[in-house]
Every structure is written in structure tokens, then in C-alpha cells.
C-alpha positions in Angstrom: -23.0 1.4 -26.6 -23.7 3.8 -23.7 -20.5 4.5 -21.7 -20.7 4.1 -17.9 -19.6 7.0 -15.6 -16.9 5.8 -13.3 -15.6 7.8 -10.3 -12.3 6.7 -8.7 -11.6 8.2 -5.3 -8.5 8.2 -3.1 -6.6 10.6 -0.9 -3.3 9.2 0.5 0.1 8.4 -0.9 -0.4 4.6 -0.3 -3.7 4.6 -2.1 -2.2 6.5 -5.0 0.7 4.1 -5.3 -1.8 1.2 -5.7 -4.5 3.0 -7.7 -2.7 5.0 -10.4 -2.4 1.9 -12.6 -6.2 1.3 -12.0 -6.9 4.8 -13.2 -4.8 4.3 -16.3 -6.5 1.0 -17.0 -10.0 2.6 -16.9 -8.9 5.6 -19.0 -7.4 3.3 -21.6 -10.9 1.9 -22.1 -12.7 4.9 -23.4 -15.0 2.7 -25.4 -16.5 1.6 -22.1 -16.0 4.3 -19.5 -16.1 8.0 -18.8 -13.7 8.1 -15.9 -13.2 10.8 -13.4 -10.5 10.8 -10.7 -11.3 12.6 -7.4 -8.6 13.1 -4.8 -9.6 14.2 -1.3 -6.2 15.6 -0.3 -6.1 13.6 2.9 -2.4 13.7 2.0 -1.1 16.6 0.0 2.6 16.8 -1.1 3.1 13.0 -0.7 0.0 12.3 -2.8 1.1 14.5 -5.7 4.6 13.0 -5.7 3.0 9.6 -6.6 0.5 11.1 -9.1 3.3 12.9 -10.9 5.4 9.7 -11.0 2.6 7.9 -12.9 1.7 11.0 -15.0 -1.9 10.9 -13.5 -3.8 14.2 -13.2 -6.9 14.3 -10.9 -10.1 15.8 -12.3 -11.0 17.2 -8.9 -9.1 17.8 -5.6 -11.3 18.3 -2.5 -8.2 19.8 -0.6 -9.4 18.7 2.8 -5.9 18.5 4.5 -5.2 20.8 7.4 -2.7 20.8 10.2 -3.3 18.4 13.1 -6.3 16.9 11.4 -8.3 14.4 13.5 -10.0 11.2 12.3 -13.3 12.8 13.0 -12.5 15.9 10.9 -11.1 13.9 8.0 -14.1 11.5 7.9 -16.9 14.0 8.3 -15.3 16.4 5.8 -14.9 13.8 3.2 -18.4 12.5 3.7 -19.9 16.0 3.3 -17.8 16.9 0.3 -18.2 13.6 -1.5 -21.9 13.8 -1.0 -22.0 17.0 -3.0 -19.6 15.7 -5.7 -21.7 12.5 -6.2 -24.9 14.5 -6.5 -23.2 16.7 -9.2 -21.5 14.0 -11.2 -23.9 11.1 -10.6 -21.6 8.3 -11.5 -22.8 4.8 -12.3 -20.1 3.3 -10.0 -17.7 4.5 -7.3 -14.3 2.9 -7.0 -12.4 3.1 -3.7 -9.3 1.4 -2.3 -8.2 -0.2 0.9 -8.9 1.1 4.3 -8.3 4.9 4.7 -10.6 7.6 6.0 -11.0 8.7 2.4 -12.2 5.2 1.5 -14.6 5.0 4.5 -16.1 8.5 4.0 -16.4 8.1 0.2 -18.1 4.7 0.6 -20.6 6.0 3.1 -21.4 8.9 0.7 -21.9 6.4 -2.1 -24.2 4.3 0.0 -26.2 7.3 1.0 -26.7 8.2 -2.6 -27.4 4.6 -3.7 -24.4 4.4 -6.0 -22.7 1.1 -6.6 -19.4 0.8 -4.8 -16.4 -1.2 -6.0 -13.7 -2.0 -3.4 -10.2 -2.6 -4.6 -8.1 -4.6 -2.1 -11.1 -6.2 -0.4 -10.9 -8.9 2.2 -7.7 -7.9 4.1 -8.0 -8.8 7.8 -6.0 -9.0 11.0 -9.1 -9.9 13.0 -8.0 -7.3 15.5 -10.2 -4.2 15.5 -7.3 -2.1 17.0 -4.5 -3.3 14.8 -4.3 -1.6 12.5 -6.4 1.2 13.9 -8.8 2.5 12.5 -8.1 0.7 9.2 -9.4 -2.7 10.3 -12.9 -1.4 10.9 -12.8 0.8 7.8 -12.1 -2.1 5.5 -14.8 -4.3 7.2 -17.4 -1.5 6.7 -16.5 -1.0 3.0 -16.6 -4.7 2.3 -20.1 -4.9 3.8 -21.4 -2.1 1.6 -19.6 -2.8 -1.6 -21.3 -4.3 -4.7 -18.1 -5.5 -6.3 -15.2 -6.7 -4.1 -11.8 -7.1 -5.7 -9.8 -9.5 -3.5 -6.1 -9.7 -4.2 -5.7 -13.3 -3.2 -7.6 -16.5 -2.1 -6.9 -15.7 1.5 -8.8 -12.4 1.1 -11.6 -14.3 -0.7 -12.0 -16.8 2.2 -12.1 -13.9 4.7 -15.0 -12.4 2.8 -16.8 -15.7 2.5 -16.4 -16.3 6.2 -18.2 -13.0 6.8 -21.1 -13.9 4.7 -20.3 -12.0 1.5 -21.8 -13.7 -1.5 -19.2 -15.4 -3.8 -20.7 -13.9 -7.0 -19.7 -10.4 -5.7 -16.0 -11.3 -5.3 -13.3 -11.4 -7.9 -9.6 -12.4 -7.3 -7.5 -9.9 -9.1 -4.0 -9.9 -7.6 -2.5 -6.9 -6.0 -2.4 -3.6 -7.9 0.8 -2.8 -6.0 2.6 -5.5 -8.1 1.4 -3.7 -11.2 2.8 -0.4 -9.9 6.1 -1.8 -8.8 6.8 -3.5 -12.1 5.9 -0.2 -13.9 8.3 1.8 -11.7 11.3 -0.5 -11.8 14.0 0.7 -14.2 17.3 -0.9 -15.0 20.3 1.3 -14.2 18.1 3.7 -12.5 19.3 7.2 -11.6 17.9 8.5 -8.3 16.6 12.0 -7.8 19.0 12.6 -4.8 22.8 12.3 -4.8 22.8 10.4 -1.5 21.2 7.4 -3.1 23.2 7.6 -6.3 26.4 7.5 -4.2 25.4 4.3 -2.3 27.7 1.4 -2.6 25.4 -1.6 -3.0 28.3 -3.9 -3.4 30.3 -2.9 -0.3 27.3 -2.8 2.0 24.3 -4.8 2.8 21.8 -2.0 2.2 18.6 -2.3 4.4 15.7 -0.1 3.3 13.7 0.8 6.4 10.4 2.5 7.0 8.3 3.0 10.2 5.3 5.1 10.6 2.2 3.3 11.9 0.3 5.1 14.7 -0.3 1.9 16.7 3.5 1.6 16.9 4.2 5.1 18.3 4.7 3.7 21.8 7.1 1.1 20.5 9.4 3.3 18.3 12.0 3.7 21.0 12.6 -0.1 21.2 12.3 -0.6 17.5 14.8 2.1 16.7 17.3 0.9 19.4 17.2 -2.5 17.8 18.0 -1.0 14.4 20.9 1.1 15.8 22.3 -2.0 17.6 22.2 -4.0 14.3 24.1 -1.3 12.5 26.7 -0.9 15.3 27.4 -4.7 15.3 27.5 -5.2 11.5 30.1 -3.1 9.8 28.9 -4.2 6.4 25.3 -3.0 7.0 24.0 0.4 6.0 20.4 1.5 6.7 18.4 3.9 4.5 15.4 5.3 6.3 13.1 7.8 4.5 11.5 9.3 7.6 7.7 9.8 7.7 6.6 13.4 8.2 4.8 12.6 11.5 6.4 14.7 14.3 6.3 11.7 16.6 8.2 9.5 14.1 10.7 12.3 13.4 11.3 12.8 17.1 12.3 9.2 17.8 14.3 8.9 14.5 16.3 12.0 15.4 16.9 11.0 19.0 18.0 7.4 18.3 19.1 7.0 14.7 20.8 10.3 13.8 24.6 11.0 13.8 25.6 7.5 12.5 27.7 7.2 9.4 25.8 4.1 8.3 22.3 5.3 9.0 20.9 7.6 6.3 17.9 9.6 7.4 16.1 11.0 4.4 13.0 13.0 3.6 10.1 10.8 2.1 11.1 9.5 -1.3 9.2 9.7 -4.6 7.7 6.4 -5.5 10.2 5.6 -8.3 13.1 6.2 -6.0 11.6 4.0 -3.3 10.7 1.1 -5.6 14.2 1.1 -7.2 15.8 1.4 -3.8 13.9 -1.6 -2.5 14.8 -3.6 -5.7 18.5 -2.9 -5.2 18.6 -3.4 -1.4 19.8 -6.5 0.5 16.6 -6.6 2.6 13.8 -4.5 4.0 12.7 -3.7 7.6 9.3 -2.0 8.0 5.9 -1.8 9.7 4.2 -1.1 6.4 1.5 -3.1 4.8 2.4 -2.1 1.2 6.1 -2.9 1.4 5.2 -6.5 2.1 3.9 -6.7 -1.4 6.7 -4.7 -3.0 9.5 -6.6 -1.4 8.1 -9.9 -2.8 8.1 -8.5 -6.3 11.9 -8.1 -6.1 12.6 -11.1 -3.8 13.9 -9.1 -0.9 13.5 -10.6 2.6 11.6 -8.5 5.0 11.5 -8.1 8.7 7.9 -6.9 9.5 7.9 -4.8 12.7 4.3 -5.4 13.7 2.3 -7.7 16.0 -0.3 -8.4 13.3 -0.7 -8.3 9.6 -3.6 -8.2 7.2 -1.5 -9.9 4.5 -0.3 -13.2 5.8 0.4 -14.6 2.4 4.1 -13.5 2.3 4.7 -14.8 5.8 3.2 -18.2 4.9 5.2 -18.2 1.7 8.4 -17.5 3.8 9.3 -14.2 2.2 8.5 -12.0 5.3 9.3 -12.6 9.0 6.7 -11.2 11.4 9.0 -10.0 14.2 6.6 -8.0 16.4 7.5 -4.7 17.9 9.8 -6.0 20.7 13.4 -4.7 20.6 15.0 -8.1 21.2 12.8 -9.9 18.6 13.5 -7.3 15.9 17.2 -7.6 16.6 17.3 -11.4 16.7 15.3 -11.9 13.5 17.3 -9.4 11.6 20.6 -10.8 12.7 19.4 -14.3 11.6 18.7 -13.1 8.1 21.9 -11.2 7.9 24.1 -14.1 9.0 22.4 -17.3 8.0 22.9 -17.7 4.2 20.3 -20.6 4.0 17.6 -18.4 5.7 18.4 -15.5 3.4 18.3 -17.7 0.3 15.0 -19.3 1.2 13.4 -15.9 1.9 14.6 -14.4 -1.4 13.5 -17.3 -3.6 9.7 -17.3 -3.0 7.1 -17.2 -5.7 5.2 -13.9 -5.4 1.9 -14.7 -3.7 0.4 -11.3 -4.3 0.1 -10.8 -8.1 1.3 -11.1 -11.7 1.1 -7.5 -12.8 -2.3 -7.8 -14.4 -4.6 -6.7 -11.6 -5.6 -3.3 -12.9 -6.6 -4.6 -16.2 -8.7 -7.4 -14.6 -10.5 -4.8 -12.5 -11.4 -2.7 -15.5 -12.7 -5.8 -17.3 -14.7 -7.0 -14.3 -16.5 -3.7 -14.1 -17.2 -3.8 -17.8 -18.7 -7.3 -17.4 -20.8 -6.1 -14.5 -22.4 -3.5 -16.8 -22.7 -5.9 -19.7 -20.2 -3.9 -21.8 -18.1 -6.9 -22.8 -18.5 -10.7 -23.2 -14.8 -11.3 -22.9 -13.8 -13.5 -20.0 -10.6 -12.6 -18.2 -9.0 -15.2 -15.9 -8.7 -14.5 -12.2 -5.3 -14.3 -10.5 -4.3 -17.8 -9.4 -2.9 -17.0 -6.0 -1.2 -19.6 -3.7 
């Protein structure tokens, strides 16, 4: 049997957190694949934190990151460097994830070199080209170009079908983030920093919080004021906020959320710390896409501080509340979850709509089937 040359490409911490289990699945099937992992370095320290957590070592790092990098710089540099890498390695298939500039640039390079592209996390849509920006357009482009589209859920499948993508190119896999979360969760976990080890999860309702999206920059003042008001009015609430490295995010966090004995501002956490913090928390507040998936793994209600979401499944299931970015709405929705036991119980007892922990293995098998390397049929994820 002739092995197929697979190149997996990603460049940011969120991609790594969802793709390391995919890398491991492909490298576990050496009878089928010769697998190479290329990282672009769109993120640097944060990217390697995740890689180290999974014990994944890249074969090549393009090291593109520089200070104050623009979208145009990131995209054009990835395109140029990936073009050279693809010509050298000449893979049979290129695997990308999601909606980043790494994904966009690598896909365009693959298309230019007539290499089959496989898109993990295909079909996510807000149907608003500027929310999230530029990710919505990135993911649309990649789905139009891709030869194999791995849609996490039936919602994503229908998005693709509505855009004219042929059904035979689409596979429902579940979310690889579920695989990663289950791998990272540890009973009686010891955190890497003392502040987390000293948290009293029984005395306080611990809220894990994140906020970082660029389209929310103009809303951070109101968002953070709502959070401070919630903590001030609820003596049993403690917020843990690993603050994004963005200077804009750090500025607002420092001005509004610092100097409070029940608001803990931390540096970005390693993925194992973050996953185990979420699993032990009372609830989650975030503008993140990925945390919508991770909170459902551990049945933690979430207040989503965004106007739109490309992942409506958790909202429809009742596990996530789409609160928008308005100060009053964030405050009111969070207060409701904190004080209404029935609401909290409903939100924390929802079947996970995103996956069953087998997405990465499905992806490897579907690629093997695509190349005729196996006759084994693996069942699709049965999403809600």
C-alpha cells in the first residue's frame, strides 16, 4: 500500500487546541499516512503552550509572527511561504482548520498548487460578513475551495448545502474541541499557578471569563463594567479572567477590573489549566467561539458576550445564553443564571450538541476512505 503524504497546517492557539488531537490521529495511522505538521507562527508563545500540552512537535515552523502584524502582512506572508513549502514537500492533501489567516493563506497556496484541501470545522456561519471579522469571509472561501469538508454538526452541513456544496464532499464528524477537552480533563487536577490551586470552589461561585474579539474592542468598557457590577453585588461570586495579550484588551481590563479582591486577572493560561478551570467553575462568561464547545462538555452555563455566533447549536439546546455586548443585557442575563436555580439547572443539564470525543479519528478515517486506503465504514456523528 502506498502511503499518502498529509500536511496539516495551523498557526494560532485556538487552532492548535482543536487540531492537536487530529495530528495525533493521523500520526497513529502510519500504515496509511506520512504526516507532516507545519505551524506558521501566527501566534508564538501561546501556540507552543498548547503544542507542549499535547506533546505535539511541529516538523516545520514558518515563524511569521512580528510586532503589530497586519492582516495583509500575515495573509501575504503565509501565502508566499506556504507556496514554497508545498512545492518542496508536494503533499497529496492539505488539512486546515477553521477561519484564521493561516487557514486562508494556506488554502489559497494549496489551490494555486492544485493540492486537495481538507477543511476541519467546515460550515460555521453567522451570515454576517463583519461578525466575526475577517473570519466569516475566511471560512466561506475555504469551504468553496475545499475537496473534503468536515462539518461538526448537522447545522453546519445544512449551511454548506444551502451554499451549493455537494453532499458527497461533506462529512459530519463532531467537534475536535470535544476530543481535546476530554483528553485534557484530569480528576483532582493540580494547576500550574498557586492562585488557581488556592481557589475555594465551594465558598464561591467561580466564573471563568474571557474576552478578546477584535469586533468587541469598542464594547469592552460596557462589558467590563457589567462584570464588575455583578461581582460587587454578589458577595459569593469570584471571577477568574486570563487576560488576552492584546494591548487594547489589557488596557480596559486594567482600568475597570483591577484592584478587586474577587476579580483575579491572570496571564493567559496553558490549555490544561484552562480546561480544568472551566470544568470546576460555576459558569462561564466569554466572547469566544471555542468556549461555547468546551463549556457544553462539562455542562457549565455560559453567557456569550457577542451579537452573533457561528455556533447556534448550544444556544438552541439551551446551554448558552446569547447576551449581546450591551452592558445592561450582560448584567441581567448573568444575574438571572446566578439567582434562578431552575434556569441554572436547565442550562447545566443539556446533551452536548457538538461531539462525542471521536471527531479526530473520524477525520483520519474519512481521509483514508477518500484515498481508497480502507474499506472500513465509520459512523458519522449524530448531532442534534
